[in-house]
C-alpha positions as CSV (number, residue, x, y, z in Angstrom):
1,M,29.0,-30.2,31.5
2,P,26.2,-30.6,29.1
3,G,28.3,-29.4,26.2
4,S,31.0,-32.0,27.0
5,E,28.5,-34.8,27.2
6,V,27.2,-34.0,23.8
7,A,30.7,-33.8,22.4
8,E,31.6,-37.2,23.9
9,G,28.4,-38.8,22.7
10,D,28.5,-37.5,19.2
11,V,30.7,-40.0,17.4
12,T,28.9,-39.8,14.1
13,D,31.0,-39.4,11.0
14,P,30.7,-35.9,9.5
15,G,29.7,-37.5,6.1
16,Q,27.1,-39.6,7.8
17,R,25.8,-36.5,9.7
18,G,25.5,-34.7,6.4
19,A,23.5,-37.6,4.9
20,D,21.2,-37.6,7.9
21,Q,20.6,-33.8,7.6
22,T,19.8,-34.3,3.9
23,A,17.3,-37.1,4.6
24,Q,15.8,-34.9,7.3
25,A,15.6,-32.0,4.8
26,D,13.9,-34.3,2.3
27,E,11.2,-35.1,5.0
28,V,10.2,-31.5,5.2
29,P,7.2,-30.8,2.9
30,T,7.1,-27.9,0.6
31,A,5.2,-24.8,1.3
32,R,2.8,-25.5,-1.5
33,R,2.0,-28.9,-0.1
34,R,1.3,-27.4,3.4
35,V,-0.9,-24.7,1.9
36,A,-2.9,-27.3,0.0
37,G,-3.5,-29.3,3.1
38,W,-4.5,-26.2,5.1
39,L,-6.9,-25.2,2.4
40,I,-8.7,-28.6,2.5
41,D,-9.1,-28.4,6.2
42,Y,-10.3,-24.8,6.0
43,L,-12.9,-25.7,3.4
44,I,-14.2,-28.5,5.7
45,V,-14.5,-26.0,8.6
46,V,-16.2,-23.4,6.4
47,L,-18.8,-26.0,5.2
48,L,-19.6,-26.8,8.8
49,G,-19.9,-23.1,9.6
50,V,-22.2,-22.5,6.7
51,V,-24.5,-25.2,7.9
52,L,-24.6,-23.6,11.4
53,V,-25.3,-20.2,10.0
54,V,-28.1,-21.5,7.8
55,L,-29.8,-23.2,10.6
56,A,-29.5,-20.1,12.8
57,T,-30.9,-18.0,9.9
58,V,-33.9,-20.3,9.6
59,F,-34.5,-19.9,13.3
60,V,-34.2,-16.1,13.0
61,I,-36.8,-15.9,10.2
62,D,-39.2,-18.0,12.2
63,N,-38.9,-15.6,15.2
64,A,-38.4,-12.3,13.4
65,V,-42.0,-11.2,13.5
66,N,-42.5,-11.8,17.3
67,T,-39.2,-10.1,18.1
68,A,-39.9,-7.2,15.9
69,L,-43.4,-6.6,17.4
70,S,-42.1,-6.8,21.0
71,T,-39.2,-4.5,20.2
72,A,-41.6,-2.0,18.5
73,V,-43.8,-1.9,21.6
74,D,-40.8,-1.3,23.7
75,A,-39.6,1.4,21.3
76,G,-43.0,3.1,21.4
77,S,-43.0,3.1,25.2
78,Q,-39.5,4.5,25.3
79,A,-40.5,7.3,22.8
80,V,-43.5,8.3,24.8
81,S,-41.5,8.5,28.1
82,T,-38.1,9.7,26.9
83,H,-38.8,11.0,23.4
84,H,-35.8,8.8,22.3
85,V,-35.8,5.5,20.5
86,S,-32.8,3.0,20.5
87,V,-32.8,0.2,17.8
88,G,-29.7,-1.6,19.1
89,G,-31.9,-3.9,21.1
90,L,-33.9,-4.8,18.0
91,V,-30.8,-5.7,16.1
92,V,-29.3,-7.8,18.8
93,G,-32.6,-9.5,19.6
94,V,-33.1,-10.5,16.0
95,T,-29.5,-11.6,15.1
96,W,-28.3,-13.3,18.3
97,P,-28.8,-16.9,16.9
98,V,-26.6,-16.0,13.9
99,L,-24.0,-14.5,16.2
100,V,-23.9,-17.6,18.3
101,A,-23.5,-19.7,15.2
102,V,-20.6,-17.6,14.0
103,L,-18.9,-17.9,17.5
104,L,-19.3,-21.7,17.3
105,I,-17.3,-22.0,14.1
106,P,-13.9,-21.7,15.9
107,F,-15.1,-24.3,18.5
108,L,-16.0,-26.7,15.7
109,Q,-12.5,-26.2,14.1
110,F,-10.8,-26.8,17.4
111,T,-12.8,-30.0,18.0
112,Y,-12.1,-31.3,14.5
113,L,-8.3,-30.6,14.6
114,A,-7.9,-31.9,18.2
115,G,-9.7,-35.1,17.4
116,M,-7.8,-35.8,14.2
117,L,-4.4,-35.0,15.6
118,A,-5.0,-37.1,18.7
119,W,-6.1,-40.0,16.6
120,G,-3.5,-40.2,13.8
121,G,-1.4,-37.0,14.0
122,R,-2.9,-35.7,10.8
123,S,-6.1,-34.0,9.6
124,V,-8.0,-34.8,6.4
125,G,-6.1,-32.2,4.5
126,K,-2.7,-33.4,5.8
127,A,-3.7,-37.0,5.0
128,V,-4.5,-36.0,1.4
129,T,-1.3,-34.1,0.9
130,D,0.7,-37.0,2.6
131,V,2.1,-35.0,5.6
132,R,1.9,-35.6,9.4
133,V,2.4,-33.6,12.5
134,V,5.1,-34.9,14.8
135,P,6.8,-33.5,18.0
136,V,10.1,-31.7,17.6
137,A,11.7,-33.7,20.4
138,A,13.4,-36.7,18.9
139,Q,12.7,-38.9,21.9
140,L,8.9,-38.6,21.3
141,T,7.3,-40.9,18.8
142,R,3.8,-39.3,18.9
143,L,2.1,-36.1,19.9
144,R,1.3,-35.5,23.5
145,P,-2.1,-34.0,24.6
146,S,-0.4,-30.7,25.3
147,H,0.9,-30.6,21.7
148,V,-2.6,-31.5,20.4
149,V,-4.4,-28.9,22.4
150,A,-1.9,-26.1,21.8
151,R,-1.8,-26.7,18.0
152,A,-5.6,-27.1,17.6
153,L,-6.3,-24.0,19.8
154,L,-3.8,-21.7,18.0
155,T,-4.9,-22.9,14.5
156,A,-8.6,-22.3,15.3
157,M,-7.9,-18.9,16.8
158,L,-5.8,-17.7,13.9
159,D,-8.0,-19.2,11.1
160,T,-11.6,-18.5,12.4
161,G,-11.5,-17.3,16.0
162,I,-10.4,-13.7,15.6
163,V,-12.6,-13.3,12.4
164,S,-15.7,-14.6,14.3
165,V,-15.1,-12.1,17.2
166,A,-14.6,-9.3,14.6
167,F,-18.0,-10.1,13.0
168,V,-19.8,-10.1,16.4
169,V,-18.1,-6.8,17.4
170,F,-19.0,-5.3,14.0
171,V,-22.7,-5.7,14.7
172,N,-22.6,-3.3,17.7
173,S,-19.5,-1.2,16.7
174,P,-18.5,-1.2,13.1
175,L,-15.2,0.6,13.6
176,L,-14.1,-1.6,16.4
177,G,-15.2,-4.6,14.3
178,V,-12.9,-3.5,11.4
179,L,-10.0,-3.0,13.7
180,V,-10.4,-6.5,15.1
181,W,-10.8,-7.9,11.6
182,A,-7.4,-6.2,10.6
183,V,-5.8,-7.9,13.6
184,A,-7.1,-11.3,12.3
185,V,-5.7,-10.7,8.8
186,V,-2.2,-9.7,10.1
187,A,-2.1,-12.7,12.4
188,F,-3.2,-15.1,9.7
189,W,-0.7,-14.0,7.2
190,G,2.1,-13.7,9.7
191,N,1.5,-17.4,10.6
192,L,1.2,-18.5,7.0
193,L,4.3,-16.6,5.7
194,A,6.5,-18.3,8.2
195,A,5.9,-21.6,6.4
196,F,7.9,-20.3,3.5
197,G,11.1,-20.0,5.5
198,R,14.1,-22.4,5.5
199,R,12.6,-24.7,8.1
200,R,9.1,-24.2,6.8
201,R,7.7,-24.0,10.3
202,T,4.8,-21.6,11.1
203,V,4.2,-19.7,14.3
204,V,1.8,-22.4,15.4
205,D,4.5,-25.0,14.9
206,L,7.0,-23.0,16.9
207,I,4.7,-22.3,19.9
208,S,3.2,-25.8,20.0
209,G,6.6,-27.6,19.7
210,T,5.6,-29.5,16.6
211,R,6.6,-29.8,13.0
212,V,5.1,-31.1,9.8
213,V,7.0,-33.9,7.9
214,R,6.4,-36.0,4.8
215,T,5.2,-39.5,5.4
216,R,5.4,-40.8,1.8
217,M,2.5,-43.1,2.6
218,Y,1.4,-43.2,-1.1
219,A,4.8,-44.0,-2.2
220,A,4.9,-46.9,0.3
221,L,1.5,-48.0,-0.9
222,A,2.7,-48.0,-4.5
223,A,5.8,-49.9,-3.5
224,G,3.7,-52.4,-1.6
225,A,1.4,-52.8,-4.6
226,A,4.3,-53.3,-6.9
227,D,5.9,-55.8,-4.5
228,L,2.5,-57.6,-4.3
229,A,2.3,-57.7,-8.1
230,R,5.8,-59.0,-8.4
231,R,5.1,-61.7,-5.8
232,A,1.9,-62.7,-7.7
233,A,3.9,-62.9,-10.9
234,E,6.6,-65.0,-9.3
235,A,3.9,-67.3,-7.8
236,A,2.3,-67.6,-11.2
237,V,5.6,-68.5,-12.8
238,T,6.3,-71.0,-10.0
239,A,2.9,-72.5,-10.4
240,G,3.4,-72.8,-14.2
241,R,6.8,-74.5,-13.7
242,Q,5.3,-76.9,-11.2
243,T,2.4,-77.6,-13.5
244,S,4.8,-78.4,-16.4
245,G,6.9,-80.6,-14.0
246,L,3.8,-82.5,-13.0
247,A,2.8,-82.9,-16.6
248,V,6.2,-84.3,-17.5
249,A,6.1,-86.6,-14.5
250,A,2.6,-87.8,-15.4
251,G,3.8,-88.5,-19.0
252,Q,6.8,-90.4,-17.6
253,V,4.5,-92.4,-15.2
254,T,2.3,-93.2,-18.2
255,V,5.2,-94.5,-20.2
256,D,6.4,-96.5,-17.3
257,L,3.0,-98.0,-16.7
258,G,2.7,-98.9,-20.4
259,T,6.1,-100.6,-20.2
260,V,5.1,-102.5,-17.1
261,A,1.7,-103.4,-18.7
262,G,3.5,-104.7,-21.8
263,Q,6.0,-106.7,-19.8
264,G,3.1,-108.1,-17.8
265,A,1.2,-109.1,-20.9
266,R,4.3,-110.8,-22.3
267,E,4.9,-112.6,-19.0
268,G,1.2,-113.5,-18.9
269,A,1.3,-114.9,-22.4
270,Q,4.4,-116.9,-21.5
271,A,2.6,-118.1,-18.4
272,V,-0.5,-119.1,-20.4
273,A,1.7,-120.8,-23.0
274,G,3.5,-122.7,-20.3
275,S,0.3,-123.6,-18.4
276,A,-0.9,-127.2,-18.2
277,P,-4.0,-126.8,-20.5
278,V,-2.0,-125.3,-23.3
279,Q,0.7,-127.9,-22.9
280,Q,-2.0,-130.5,-23.1
281,A,-3.4,-129.0,-26.3
282,V,0.1,-128.9,-27.8
283,A,0.6,-132.6,-26.7
284,R,-2.7,-133.6,-28.2
285,A,-1.9,-131.9,-31.5
286,G,1.4,-133.7,-31.5
287,D,-0.3,-137.0,-30.7
288,A,-2.7,-136.3,-33.5
289,A,0.1,-135.6,-36.0
290,T,1.9,-138.8,-34.8
291,A,-1.2,-140.9,-35.3
292,T,-1.6,-139.4,-38.7
293,G,1.9,-140.3,-39.6
294,Q,1.4,-143.8,-38.2
295,R,-1.7,-144.4,-40.3
296,L,0.2,-143.1,-43.3
297,R,2.9,-145.7,-42.7
298,E,0.3,-148.4,-42.2
299,G,-1.3,-147.3,-45.5
300,A,2.1,-147.6,-47.2
301,Q,2.7,-151.0,-45.7
302,A,-0.8,-152.1,-46.8
303,V,0.1,-151.0,-50.3
304,V,3.3,-152.9,-50.1
305,G,1.2,-155.9,-48.8
306,R,-0.8,-156.0,-52.1
307,E,-3.9,-154.2,-50.7
308,S,-5.9,-152.2,-53.2
309,V,-4.4,-148.8,-53.9
310,Q,-7.8,-147.3,-53.9
311,Q,-8.6,-148.8,-50.5
312,T,-5.3,-147.6,-49.2
313,V,-5.9,-144.1,-50.4
314,E,-9.4,-144.1,-48.9
315,K,-8.1,-145.4,-45.6
316,T,-5.4,-142.8,-45.5
317,A,-7.9,-140.0,-46.2
318,V,-10.2,-141.4,-43.5
319,A,-7.3,-141.6,-41.1
320,A,-6.3,-138.0,-41.9
321,S,-10.0,-136.8,-41.5
322,A,-10.2,-138.7,-38.2
323,A,-7.0,-137.1,-37.0
324,V,-8.2,-133.6,-37.9
325,Q,-11.6,-134.3,-36.3
326,S,-9.9,-135.7,-33.2
327,A,-7.7,-132.6,-33.0
328,R,-10.7,-130.3,-33.5
329,E,-12.7,-132.1,-30.8
330,G,-9.8,-132.0,-28.4
331,A,-9.3,-128.3,-29.0
332,E,-13.0,-127.6,-28.5
333,K,-13.0,-129.6,-25.2
334,L,-9.9,-127.8,-24.1
335,A,-11.4,-124.4,-25.0
336,R,-14.6,-125.1,-23.0
337,S,-12.7,-126.2,-19.9
338,A,-12.8,-123.8,-16.8
339,P,-9.0,-123.1,-16.5
340,V,-8.7,-122.3,-20.2
341,Q,-11.8,-120.0,-20.0
342,Q,-10.3,-118.1,-17.1
343,A,-7.0,-117.9,-18.9
344,L,-8.6,-116.6,-22.1
345,N,-10.7,-114.0,-20.2
346,S,-7.5,-112.5,-18.7
347,P,-5.6,-109.7,-20.6
348,A,-2.7,-112.1,-21.2
349,G,-5.2,-114.7,-22.5
350,Q,-6.2,-112.4,-25.2
351,Q,-2.7,-112.6,-26.6
352,A,-2.7,-116.3,-26.0
353,Q,-5.8,-116.7,-28.2
354,A,-3.8,-115.3,-31.0
355,L,-1.2,-117.9,-30.4
356,G,-3.9,-120.7,-30.2
357,A,-5.4,-119.5,-33.5
358,A,-2.0,-119.7,-35.1
359,G,-1.6,-123.3,-33.6
360,A,-5.0,-124.4,-35.0
361,Q,-4.1,-123.1,-38.4
362,R,-0.8,-124.9,-38.2
363,A,-2.7,-128.1,-37.3
364,R,-4.9,-127.7,-40.3
365,D,-2.0,-127.1,-42.5
366,V,-0.3,-130.3,-41.2
367,G,-3.5,-132.3,-41.8
368,G,-3.8,-131.0,-45.3
369,Q,-0.2,-131.8,-46.0
370,A,-0.7,-135.3,-44.6
371,A,-3.6,-136.0,-46.9
372,E,-1.7,-134.6,-49.9
373,Q,1.2,-136.8,-49.0
374,A,-1.1,-139.8,-48.8
375,R,-2.6,-139.1,-52.2
376,R,0.9,-138.8,-53.7
377,I,2.0,-142.1,-52.1
378,G,-1.1,-143.8,-53.5
379,G,-0.5,-142.4,-57.0
380,R,3.1,-143.4,-56.8
381,A,2.2,-147.0,-55.8
382,Q,-0.3,-147.3,-58.6
383,Q,2.3,-146.0,-61.1
384,L,4.9,-148.6,-59.9
385,W,2.3,-151.4,-60.2
386,R,1.6,-150.4,-63.8
387,E,5.2,-150.3,-64.8
388,R,5.9,-153.7,-63.2
389,R,2.9,-155.3,-64.9
390,A,3.9,-153.8,-68.3
391,Q,7.3,-155.4,-67.9
392,R,5.8,-158.8,-67.3
393,T,2.8,-158.9,-69.8
394,G,3.3,-156.0,-72.0
395,P,1.4,-152.8,-72.4
396,V,-2.0,-152.6,-70.6
397,P,-4.8,-152.3,-73.2
398,P,-7.2,-149.4,-72.8
399,G,-10.1,-150.2,-70.5
400,A,-8.3,-153.1,-68.8
401,D,-8.3,-153.5,-65.0
402,T,-5.6,-151.2,-63.6
403,E,-5.9,-152.4,-60.0
404,P,-3.2,-154.8,-58.8
405,D,-4.3,-158.3,-57.8
406,E,-3.7,-159.8,-54.4
407,G,-0.9,-162.1,-55.8
408,D,0.9,-159.2,-57.5
409,E,4.0,-157.9,-55.7
410,I,4.9,-154.3,-55.8
411,T,8.5,-153.2,-55.2
412,G,10.2,-150.0,-55.6
413,A,11.6,-149.2,-59.0
C-alpha cells in the first residue's frame, strides 16, 4: 500500500523533521516581498504597454483625417437613403490601432514572464527581491515547460488580460465593459490575497504547481565577499610574514658572508705572510740586521786594535747607512716583483701591505738603534782612552790631541 511504503521509508527523527519544516518555512518569502517583486514586474509591463499605446496613438492621429472624411461620406449616404446615421463605424475605424495595442499588452507580459522563468526561474522583480519560482514536486530541480507556460499565462490573464478585454468591450458597450472590468478586479484581488495565507501561495501558484522561495543570493554574495576579504587579509599577513622571514634570512646570510670574508682575509694575509717573496724580504731584513751587527763588532774590534775612534765611528755610521740602504733597495726590488704585485693587488694583500709597512718601520727603528749604539760605543772607547792616558801622563791639557796613537792600548776599565 502507498501509505505503508511511506511509513516504512520515513525513518526521520521527529526532531529532525521539525527542523526541516522550520528551514522550509524560513525559505518562504513574506507577502510584502512577493508584492514588491510583482509590482516591479507590473511596472515593466506597463511601461511596454505605454510605448505601444503611444505608437498606436501617433498612427491614429496621422490617419484620423482620412478616416473621418470617408466615414462622413458613408454617413451622408446612409442618411439620404435611410434617414439614419450610425457613428459606431467612425469610432471603431479611428480607434482600432489603439485597441490592438491594448490587446498586445497581455501578450507582451506573457512573453516576458515565460522567457525569464524558462531562463532562470525568476523575473526581474523576483531577482531584485531575492526570490525564485520552483516546482512543488521535490524530485524536480527546475521548472518544466508546462510550469512556465501555465504560470506566465495565468499571471498575464489576471494582471492585464481581462482588463485589456474590458477596455475593448467598453468602446462598443460601456455597460458590458464595466462588468468585464469588475470581473478583472475580483480575479486580481482574489489571486493576490491568497499570498497572505499560511503557505503564502497564490491561485496561480496552486494551479501551475509552483511555489516561490527565498534564494538568499545577496546573503551568499555578501558571505562570499566577506570570505574573499578574509582570504585576502590572510594572504597579506602570510606575505608579510614571508617577507620578514626573507629579510631575517638575508641579514643572516650577510653576516655569514661577512664572517667568511673576514676569515678569507685572515687566511689570505697568513698565506701572503707565509709566501716565498715575503719570507725572502724578512730574510733579507734579518741579513741586513746581521751585517749591521757584524760591522758593529768589527768597529769595536778596530777600536780595540788602536784604530782612530773617529774613523771607527765613521765606519760604523757608513756601515749602518749601507745596511739601511741595502734593506731599502731590497724592499723596493721585492715590491716591484710580479708575485708581490699580484699579492698586493689582492684583497688579502691589502692587509699584508699594512704588515709590510710595520716591518719597514721596524727595520728603520733597528737601523737607528744600531747607529745610536755605534755612537755610544765610540764615545765609551774615547772616554776609556782618556782615562788610561791620564793615569799614565797626568791630566790632558786643554787643546791637546785627544785621539789615541797607534801604539796606545785601550782596555776595558
